[in-house]
N, C-alpha and C positions, 0 to 999 in steps of 0.2 A: 445177405445183401444182394441186391439185383446186380446183374452184370453191367447194367448201365451206370449204376452208382459206383461200382468198383472201378470201371473204366474212367469215369469222371475223376475219382480220387487219384488214380494213377497219373492222370493228366494235370493234376493240381487244381481241378475245377469242381470237385465233388463236395465241397463244404457248403452247407445251406446257411442262409442268413438266420441267426437266432435273435430272439428278443434281446434288447440291450442288456438287461440285467443278467440273463443267462450267458450271453456272450462274454461278459466280464468274469462271472463266477466259474464257468466251466466251458472254456472255448473249445475243448476237445469234442464236446457234444455235437458240434457242427458236422463232424464226420461220422457220428453214430448212426446206425441203421434206423433207430427209433425216431430220429429227426429228419430222415430223408423223406422226400415227397412220395406219397402213395401213388399219385398220378402225376409223374413228372412231364414237363414240356418236352417236345421232340428235339428241340435245339437249345443250346446254351446261349446265354446273352450276358452282356456286361451289366453288372449291378450298378444302379445309379448312385447308391449311397457309398458303397465301398470301392467301386471301380473295378472289382474283381469279376472275372468270368465265372459264371456258375449257372446251374440249371434251376429254373424256377418251377412253379407248379403249372399244371395244365390249365390254361385259361378257361374260364367258365363258358365262353362262347364256343369253344371247341367241343365241350361236353354237350352243350345245347344242340349244336349241329349234328353230333353223333346220335343223340336221342331222336332228333327229327328224321335222320337218315334211316335209323332202325325202324321207326314207325312207318315210314313210306315203304321200306323193304318188306315189312310184315304185311303190307297190303291193307293196313288199317285206315278206315275213312274217318274215324273219330279223332278229334284233336288230342294230342298227348304231348306233354312237356316234362321237363325236369320236376316242375312243381307237382305234376300228376304223380310222379314217383313218391314224392313227399306225402301226398294225401293217401296213396296206397299203403305206405308204411303206417301212417296214423290209423288206418282202417284195419289192416291185417294183424298188427301186434295185439290189440285188444281182442280180436277174434280168436287169437291163439292163446288167450288166457292171461296176457300181460295186463298190468294195471293201466288204467286210462291215463295216468300221469307219465307213463314211460315215453311215449312219442315226443311230448314237449321237452322232456329232459334230454332226449337224444338230439333234438333239433336246437338245443341251447336256448329254449324259451323259458321264461319265468311265469308267463301267463298261460294257464291251462284252458282258457275260455275257447280258443280256436278249436282245440281237440274235443271239447265238450259237445260240439255240434254233432259228433258221431255217437254220443252216448246212447241215444235211443236205439241204436243198432245192437247194443250189448246188454240191454236189460232183459236177461234171460233167467235171472235167479241163480241160486247155487248150482242147480243141475245143468245150467248152460255153460259152465266153465269147463273147458277141455283140459284133460290131463295130458302131459307130454307122452304118456304111454298110448293115448288114442292114435297118435301119428304112427306108432309102430304097427298097430293092428291094420290101419287103413293102407299102410305101405305105399 
């Protein structure tokens, strides 16, 4: 568990809000590491529903600003956003031999048509699929 989560728990504010059914069935899960935020907010706030002080997730605009700052810091003139990272994942997973259906599944999509626009990039036949061992050789 991260020190931030542990400190919050000691202060009585480290329990995350669980979906209603989970909160009733297993309230102890709110303090479990598996339910803690991967990207927690820097400050705690009062939960509007429960009235308890707790840490929420990092707001999406914070991530968007961080990506923009990194793009500027890298000296890139091309436009890049969080959505660019999503497209990059959709491109690179199949390039590395993953099934074309993997990116939509990871993104929580049921429609594969968006990812299928990349399909033309991967029509290399059987010999075009890379083995995981290929990465070991290229190092």
